[in-house]
Structures are given as C-alpha cells and as structure tokens.
ZAGUDREN-590832 format. One line per 10 residues: their letters; for each residue x, y, z of C-alpha. Coordinates in steps of 0.25 Angstrom, whole numbers, always signed. Layout:
// ZAGUDREN-590832
a> X Y Z | ...
***
This chain:
// ZAGUDREN-590832
xxxxxxxxxx> -64 -101 -2 | -78 -101 +4 | -79 -105 +19 | -86 -118 +15 | -74 -121 +6 | -80 -117 -8 | -74 -107 -17 | -79 -93 -17 | -85 -89 -30 | -79 -75 -32
xxxxxxxxxx> -85 -74 -46 | -98 -71 -41 | -93 -60 -32 | -92 -46 -37 | -79 -38 -36 | -77 -23 -35 | -67 -12 -40 | -66 +1 -33 | -59 +13 -40 | -56 +23 -28
xxxxxxxxxx> -54 +38 -28 | -54 +48 -17 | -69 +52 -19 | -76 +40 -24 | -75 +25 -27 | -79 +19 -40 | -84 +4 -38 | -86 -7 -48 | -94 -18 -41 | -96 -29 -51
xxxxxxxxxx> -101 -22 -63 | -107 -10 -55 | -100 +4 -53 | -102 +14 -43 | -95 +26 -36 | -95 +29 -21 | -88 +39 -12 | -75 +35 -7 | -79 +37 +8 | -85 +28 +19
xxxxxxxxxx> -99 +29 +13 | -94 +24 +0 | -86 +13 +6 | -98 +8 +14 | -107 +8 +2 | -97 -1 -6 | -94 -10 +6 | -109 -13 +7 | -111 -15 -8 | -99 -24 -9
xxxxxxxxxx> -103 -33 +3 | -117 -34 -3 | -111 -38 -17 | -102 -48 -11 | -90 -42 -17 | -78 -51 -18 | -66 -41 -21 | -64 -26 -22 | -53 -20 -29 | -48 -6 -26
xxxxxxxxxx> -37 +2 -32 | -27 +8 -22 | -30 +23 -23 | -21 +32 -14 | -28 +27 -2 | -42 +32 -6 | -46 +17 -6 | -40 +13 +8 | -53 +16 +17 | -62 +9 +6
xxxxxxxxxx> -53 -3 +6 | -53 -4 +21 | -69 -2 +22 | -71 -13 +12 | -61 -23 +18 | -67 -21 +32 | -81 -25 +26 | -74 -38 +22 | -73 -35 +7 | -60 -39 -1
xxxxxxxxxx> -52 -28 -7 | -40 -27 -16 | -34 -14 -16 | -25 -14 -29 | -13 -6 -34 | -18 +4 -45 | -8 -2 -54 | -14 -16 -53 | -28 -11 -56 | -23 -2 -68
xxxxxxxxxx> -15 -13 -74 | -27 -22 -72 | -36 -12 -80 | -26 -11 -91 | -25 -26 -92 | -41 -26 -94 | -39 -16 -105 | -46 -5 -97 | -39 +8 -101 | -50 +19 -97
xxxxxxxxxx> -49 +24 -82 | -61 +29 -74 | -66 +26 -60 | -77 +17 -65 | -67 +9 -74 | -57 +8 -63 | -67 +2 -54 | -72 -8 -64 | -57 -12 -67 | -55 -14 -52
xxxxxxxxxx> -67 -23 -52 | -61 -31 -63 | -48 -32 -55 | -56 -36 -43 | -62 -47 -51 | -48 -53 -55 | -43 -52 -41 | -55 -58 -35 | -52 -71 -42 | -37 -70 -42
xxxxxxxxxx> -30 -82 -35 | -22 -73 -26 | -34 -64 -23 | -30 -63 -8 | -17 -56 -11 | -25 -44 -18 | -34 -42 -7 | -31 -30 +2 | -29 -33 +16 | -38 -26 +26
xxxxxxxxxx> -31 -14 +33 | -34 -13 +47 | -40 +0 +52 | -27 +5 +59 | -19 +3 +47 | -29 +10 +38 | -29 +22 +48 | -14 +22 +47 | -14 +22 +32 | -24 +34 +32
xxxxxxxxxx> -14 +41 +41 | -3 +38 +32 | -11 +43 +20 | -14 +56 +27 | +1 +58 +31 | +5 +56 +16 | -6 +66 +12 | +0 +76 +22 | +14 +74 +17 | +10 +76 +3
xxxxxxxxxx> +3 +89 +6 | +15 +94 +14 | +24 +91 +2 | +15 +98 -7 | +15 +110 +2 | +30 +110 +3 | +31 +110 -12 | +21 +122 -13 | +29 +129 -2 | +42 +129 -11
xxxxxxxxxx> +35 +138 -21 | +26 +146 -12 | +27 +161 -10 | +21 +171 +0 | +8 +167 +8 | +8 +153 +1 | +20 +149 +9 | +13 +152 +22 | +1 +144 +18 | +10 +132 +14
xxxxxxxxxx> +18 +132 +26 | +5 +132 +35 | +0 +120 +27 | +13 +113 +29 | +13 +116 +44 | -1 +110 +44 | +3 +98 +36 | +15 +95 +46 | +6 +96 +58 | -4 +86 +51
xxxxxxxxxx> +8 +77 +48 | +12 +77 +63 | -2 +73 +66 | -3 +62 +56 | +11 +56 +60 | +6 +56 +75 | -6 +49 +71 | +2 +39 +63 | +12 +37 +74 | +0 +34 +84
xxxxxxxxxx> -7 +25 +75 | +5 +17 +72 | +9 +16 +86 | -5 +12 +90 | -8 +1 +79 | +5 -3 +72 | +15 -1 +83 | +22 -15 +81 | +23 -13 +66 | +28 +1 +68
xxxxxxxxxx> +39 -4 +78 | +44 -15 +69 | +45 -6 +56 | +51 +5 +64 | +62 -4 +68 | +68 -4 +54 | +78 +7 +50 | +73 +14 +38 | +58 +12 +41 | +52 +25 +46
xxxxxxxxxx> +38 +30 +50 | +33 +33 +36 | +37 +19 +32 | +31 +12 +45 | +18 +20 +42 | +17 +16 +28 | +20 +1 +30 | +10 +0 +41 | -1 +8 +34 | +1 +4 +20
xxxxxxxxxx> +7 -10 +21 | -1 -18 +30 | +4 -31 +24 | +18 -29 +29 | +22 -41 +38 | +10 -49 +32 | +16 -53 +18 | +28 -60 +13 | +40 -52 +9 | +37 -53 -6
xxxxxxxxxx> +23 -49 -4 | +26 -37 +4 | +36 -32 -6 | +27 -34 -18 | +16 -27 -10 | +25 -15 -8 | +30 -15 -22 | +45 -18 -19 | +45 -32 -25 | +52 -34 -39
xxxxxxxxxx> +42 -39 -49 | +45 -48 -60 | +45 -42 -74 | +47 -54 -83 | +42 -58 -97 | +46 -70 -104 | +61 -71 -104 | +62 -57 -100 | +66 -55 -85 | +62 -40 -82
xxxxxxxxxx> +67 -32 -71 | +60 -34 -58 | +53 -21 -53 | +44 -16 -42 | +31 -10 -44 | +17 -9 -37 | +15 -11 -23 | +12 +0 -12 | +20 +12 -16 | +17 +19 -3
xxxxxxxxxx> +24 +8 +5 | +35 +6 -5 | +39 +21 -4 | +41 +20 +11 | +48 +7 +10 | +57 +14 +0 | +60 +25 +9 | +62 +15 +21 | +72 +7 +12 | +80 +20 +8
xxxxxxxxxx> +82 +22 +23 | +85 +8 +26 | +96 +6 +16 | +103 +17 +24 | +100 +14 +39 | +95 +0 +39 | +108 -10 +39 | +101 -22 +33 | +94 -15 +22 | +106 -7 +19
xxxxxxxxxx> +115 -19 +18 | +104 -25 +9 | +104 -13 +0 | +120 -12 -1 | +121 -27 -4 | +111 -25 -16 | +118 -13 -21 | +132 -20 -20 | +125 -32 -28 | +123 -22 -40
xxxxxxxxxx> +108 -20 -38 | +102 -6 -43 | +99 +4 -32 | +84 +4 -34 | +83 -11 -34 | +91 -11 -21 | +82 -1 -15 | +70 -9 -19 | +76 -22 -13 | +79 -15 +0
xxxxxxxxxx> +64 -10 +0 | +60 -24 -1 | +70 -29 +9 | +65 -19 +19 | +50 -22 +17 | +53 -37 +18 | +59 -34 +32 | +48 -25 +37 | +38 -36 +32 | +46 -47 +40
xxxxxxxxxx> +46 -38 +52 | +31 -36 +53 | +29 -50 +49 | +38 -56 +60 | +36 -44 +70 | +51 -42 +70 | +58 -29 +72 | +70 -25 +63 | +80 -28 +74 | +76 -43 +74
xxxxxxxxxx> +77 -44 +59 | +90 -36 +57 | +99 -48 +61 | +92 -57 +51 | +93 -47 +40 | +108 -45 +43 | +110 -60 +42 | +102 -61 +29 | +111 -50 +22 | +124 -57 +27
x> +121 -70 +20
***
C-alpha cells in the first residue's frame, strides 16, 4: 500500500534477475543485459543503477555462497531481494519452455521469475530477510571452516596413495590446515560468545545438538524462532509435501529446503535418538507403530527442529520444556 492509502503500481517498476558466478555477475534489468565483476566495485555499480531505476524486486539464485555479500549489500541499500533455490528457478525456466542455458539466458529467466514474484499475492514470503552484519560474518567463518575441512579431507585421501617425498609434503599441508582450523574454531567461538551468547546457550542445553549444529543453525537459519513450526520445517526441507493428482493419493516426500541446515539437523537427530530421552521415546513409539525407519528419522528431525524453534521463540531452555514434552508423550 502507498503511504496515502493508494495501491502501489508495480507494473511500472522494473525487476531484475542476476546470475551469479565466482568471478562475475550477469544482470538483466528490464530488457538490458550487462556483466559486472562480483566484487565490492561491481556491487556498488549495481546498487546505484537499481536505485536510480526504481527497481521493485531482484531475484538471485543461491550459488554456493558467492551471492551472499551481494545480497547483503543490496538489502542494506533498501532494495528487495529474493534469493531463490536453484531448483525453483530451473523449474520456472522449464515451464517457460527455455531449454538453453547460458549466463545471459539465466539472468533473463531470473528477471522473468522476478516479474512473477513481484506481483504474487504472497510476495512478502519470497523476500529474503535482511541478515545482520554479525550473522553475515559468522556465515563467512562457517563457509571458511567448511572449505578448510574439505581441503583436509582431500589431502587425507591423497596421503593414502602417496609415496616418498609426496608424503612429507601432504603431511606438512595437513598440519597447516589443522592449525588454520584451530584458528577458525577459536574465531567462531569468540564471535558466538560475543554476539549470539543467549541463542548458543539455549541450543547447547539440548542433548544431541553440538557445536557444528549450533554454528549452522545460527549462521544459516536466522528465521529459527521467528516462524511457525510448519513454516520452519518447510524452510529446512523436513516437511512432507503432498503428491496427489485426481483420485491418486501419492506418497508424501520431503525435498527442497536448505540442505546445509538439514544435514546438521539429521546428525543432531541421530545423536538425539540415542541420548535424548524425549526424542528417543518418540522414535521408539513410531517404530513400534510400524513406521519405516527413514520416515521415523525424518519425523524426529521435524520434532527436534520444532523444539529448537519453540525454545528460541519463547527463550526457554531445554530443561523447562522437557517436562512438557514428557507429558505430551504420555497422553
């Protein structure tokens, strides 16, 4: 709505699609295409252009974190950004009959997607919430930690087949990577303690939720504690989605969502079904009812995520919720 009560005419405002790669950004603004560097200089140029053009909505495909700083820059300039799952944008392109794939075509299809989302009745739910500077820095530390872990694993695999002097070289690199991991872990620990101490304390009170889970939930799921249980489950990708057509009732399946978050929730759940009594009781009850093991694990993931969401929403520790959970399971 317009401040005076009128309806904003979004038809007259241009939308933007941006295809992101490590080195550059392909941009489709209205009918114009351009390429700029994916760095601070390029972000500044685009921000100025978008402000001058009165851009309504910018759609960017999530691309291994290469889009994160760009999104943050645009949002801090007051621009609306929708960071979409690659599967969403690819399915949209197919539905439009676009089978070719180039950076320029991808940017144009993202612009077309922006045209649709800008006029959607539920437009607000597609807009990516602004990530504060502290959470952005934590996300960057998390990404760097993952990169170091990947490099360490790769070097470990090389060591298995190495001979002679190559062994010494690989071991030297592994020692360096271990030292860098210690530094990153110390930086993460300090950052969490300084900016997210309360959230960290609440999450840490749950058996099964370890440091990596706490880091990932804090950095990559800022909506935790802000949404309802169904919304948060769907966002992470642990909500069973309907697959019905006509009189056919297909199996409900989970897909989509934030895979990085879902992976740590899975690991936390596997620990919780062993060491967390309420989650273990829920797991055992589903198995006794004849549910398949995979279905049971996903249900426990959803249960754990719902609990964590409620804890942050209500600022309640695990001990204050444990009695309530026990009562629920006894009825």
